[in-house]
Structure formats: C-alpha cells, structure tokens
C-alpha angles and dihedrals in degrees: 000000000000103000094184093062099034104029094135098041116087110198144126092238118103130215092252090054096259125123134228089218098084122182092269098044117103100171129017120192112212117224105264096209089070094057117099135168090260095052122125115215116215116195119193123224093256094048144067126204122223113196114201119192121187092339097313128100104246100178144005101208120200126213111303144061117311124192112199096211093051109115090222092054118105091228092053090052091050092049092050092049091058094033095242117165092196138007117284119246092248092068114133128184118200121195114209124199112228095189128107115276136190129207128184119215118193139182149137125264133164135232130234090273091050098254110152112234128193115215139184129196124194114209122196120197147145132210110259101175113030096186093051090050096050092053095049105047131073125225124221090180137352092296134065104198138182093266088058092055090046091055089047095054094034096099092049093053093043091052094052096042091049095049087062102039094045090064098045132081118235095251090057098046099099092053089065098065090106095049094048092050091049093050097048092045092052094052099039093050094061095037097051091044089065089063099043101265126129115214114221105182142325125222135182109230103171133025120150139123117288091225106082093207091055088047092056090047092053088048094055088047092054088054090063101266115136115251094248095053090043088058091047094050090049089053088047091055094051090049091050090053086058092049088243108163090212090071091090091051091049092052094048094042093241122138114247120231116187122211099279094190087067095058117090133176123219131203127324098035134158124228114228090250087064103253125122118248122248119264096226095086098036105032090094093056095267127146138226125226116241093226093057089055092050090048090054092048100037098034131242120321125258093259093049089050093054092049090050093051091049091053091052092050092052 
C-alpha cells in the first residue's frame, strides 16, 4: 500500500485495486505504524474490523466508513473515556473475513490389520465472533490464513480419524465414511466455537491405502473381480512394466514354461542328483544341454521308448 498517498486511510484495498484479503486470508493485521488519530477506517462488506488499544478490544466495526474523531464512533467514546487526545502507538486494527472458507486436513493412519491409509478431510466454516477469534490466535506474520487454521486443528482431526480406523479391517474401511464425518464434526464444532468460528460441514475427500499397488487391487475388487484374480492382475501389470513375457501368463493364470532347449549349463555344473559332472566333456569350455540332463535323470521319452521296443521286436 502507498502510505504516502493513503497514510490516513486504513483499508484492505490497495492502490492497484487489489485487496490484501485474499481468498485464503482469515485475519489481516494492519501495520500499526500507519494508524493515527486522524485515520479513517474503511471496512468492506465481507469484513469486520477489530480495533485493539493497549491490549483491549476497543471496537468491533461493521462494514462502512468510520471516522475516529466522530463523536458517535466507538473509538471516539473509548478515547474520551480514558481522556486520550490521540490514538496510542500500540493501536492495532485486525480485519477479519466473514466469508465462507474451506481448509483441507490430511494425514496417515492405519487399520486394525496394520495397513497404512491416507486420508483427507475438508472443513467448511465461517467466522462468527471476530473479537473472540482475534484474541485466540497467534500470528507468525501479518496474516492468519487457512493453512494456519488447518495446522491448528490437524491434531484434533487426526485423533478422531485414527480412533475409528484403528478398530476397522481394511475391507470394512469404506463403510465408515459416515462414522468418520460424524465424529470429526462433533469434536470440531465445539472446538472451533471456543475461538469464535462456526463449523458449517465436514466431508471426507480422500481415504485409500498408502501403497499404490494395494490401491489398484482394491479398485479391481470393487469392479467385481475376485480378490485372487485382482492380485494376479496387479502382479501381471508389474511384470508387463518390466517387459517380462510371463506377464500374459500371470494375467491368464496359466503357468509359464520357457524354452528349455535354449538353456545350457557350462562347467562346472551339478546334476539334479547332486553329483558333479565329469570334466571330460566340459574341460575344453563346452556346454551340456539341459534336455539331455533331464533325459539322463528322468529316463528316455515315450517316443524313444517305443522306438527301442520296435527295434527289439525286429
């Protein structure tokens, strides 16, 4: 704000037409070094102004223009009561937004079977008592925003959500949306009323497993696919991302058999019976085919047996 041009006008409106009361601002503390006894306080229709003098609330100003020196002004009556000729230096003006606000509170909890869940709760509210709010919040800067209120109520929401989720199995979590909303609403309504805020409603916007793979499996199960097939399809997707040819078999539930004739074993190798192979055939760096080893261990194939019996009959 240009103090040189508007040094005696106290308002949230800036010279360029913008406002310091952004959509996420709940309370704005006006710089006190710019407040004089000849200042005019302008309050917009969506605001209320709380004037604090020497630690006491001197006035709660409604929308409109307020001249401090006007006899009918609450500040003028306050000054005359204490025989002040001008405003003390420790005069603070707080602008409080009276519009509807929304904050999102998120966190991580776990179910009765120790499955981590991410949740998000949307809280809708408006300021009911500006003076009570100003005296119950702490400022880290000139603004008190929605994010500050979200951090303030986060432990309360997390406690109520965890009390329900910690006693529910994963398969029954999504049946508890109504219980979670009711519990959080009951606690926040009384908690926020103590600082001058009216709770409008509470809504659960997010509740799902923290593990993305488990999340996809549950989505497939909700589509009507049996749990076993949903798990198999989830594994097939992971195999497909690795370009594994067995992903199709995993999706279909059919065992995967690679081409055994292409697999060879070099020296030293071990027979399936546990003995070490001889060095005569592999000492020169050769290799032995796996089908030949299987034929030695499991016996000749059916076709070879029939050919051998025919030769003996002839």
